[in-house]
C-alpha positions as a Python dict, from the first residue, in 0.01 Angstrom:
ca = {
    (1, 'X'): (0, 0, 0),
    (2, 'X'): (283, 236, 81),
    (3, 'X'): (402, 245, -279),
    (4, 'X'): (75, 342, -444),
    (5, 'X'): (107, 714, -364),
    (6, 'X'): (449, 721, -526),
    (7, 'X'): (332, 521, -827),
    (8, 'X'): (35, 751, -875),
    (9, 'X'): (258, 1059, -862),
    (10, 'X'): (509, 905, -1105),
    (11, 'X'): (229, 816, -1345),
    (12, 'X'): (103, 1173, -1320),
    (13, 'X'): (447, 1320, -1387),
    (14, 'X'): (507, 1085, -1679),
    (15, 'X'): (170, 1166, -1832),
    (16, 'X'): (37, 814, -1788),
    (17, 'X'): (-317, 935, -1725),
    (18, 'X'): (-475, 596, -1798),
    (19, 'X'): (-271, 432, -1521),
    (20, 'X'): (-379, 671, -1246),
    (21, 'X'): (-740, 546, -1205),
    (22, 'X'): (-617, 186, -1209),
    (23, 'X'): (-358, 256, -940),
    (24, 'X'): (-615, 443, -731),
    (25, 'X'): (-860, 153, -766),
    (26, 'X'): (-591, -93, -656),
    (27, 'X'): (-508, 127, -358),
    (28, 'X'): (-875, 142, -258),
    (29, 'X'): (-899, -238, -279),
    (30, 'X'): (-586, -279, -67),
    (31, 'X'): (-721, -36, 194),
    (32, 'X'): (-1057, -216, 207),
    (33, 'X'): (-886, -553, 243),
    (34, 'X'): (-661, -420, 517),
    (35, 'X'): (-963, -286, 705),
    (36, 'X'): (-1147, -621, 677),
    (37, 'X'): (-843, -819, 787),
    (38, 'X'): (-789, -588, 1084),
    (39, 'X'): (-1153, -634, 1190),
    (40, 'X'): (-1120, -1010, 1152),
    (41, 'X'): (-801, -1016, 1356),
    (42, 'X'): (-957, -808, 1632),
    (43, 'X'): (-1267, -1029, 1642),
    (44, 'X'): (-1056, -1345, 1649),
    (45, 'X'): (-829, -1213, 1923),
    (46, 'X'): (-1130, -1104, 2128),
    (47, 'X'): (-1297, -1443, 2089),
    (48, 'X'): (-982, -1623, 2205),
    (49, 'X'): (-947, -1388, 2500),
    (50, 'X'): (-1305, -1451, 2609),
    (51, 'X'): (-1256, -1830, 2596),
    (52, 'X'): (-945, -1811, 2813),
    (53, 'X'): (-1127, -1621, 3087),
}
């Protein structure tokens, strides 16, 4: 995810206008996946903590 901002800026500077929406879409997908995985991890960790009590 960290590289997408740089790639988007490079594409902009190089005039690769068609690449920018694709890179932005990929970044949005990565962010959404990260959010879902974080929620899953928190729910899983909470469930394990409750069982141990």
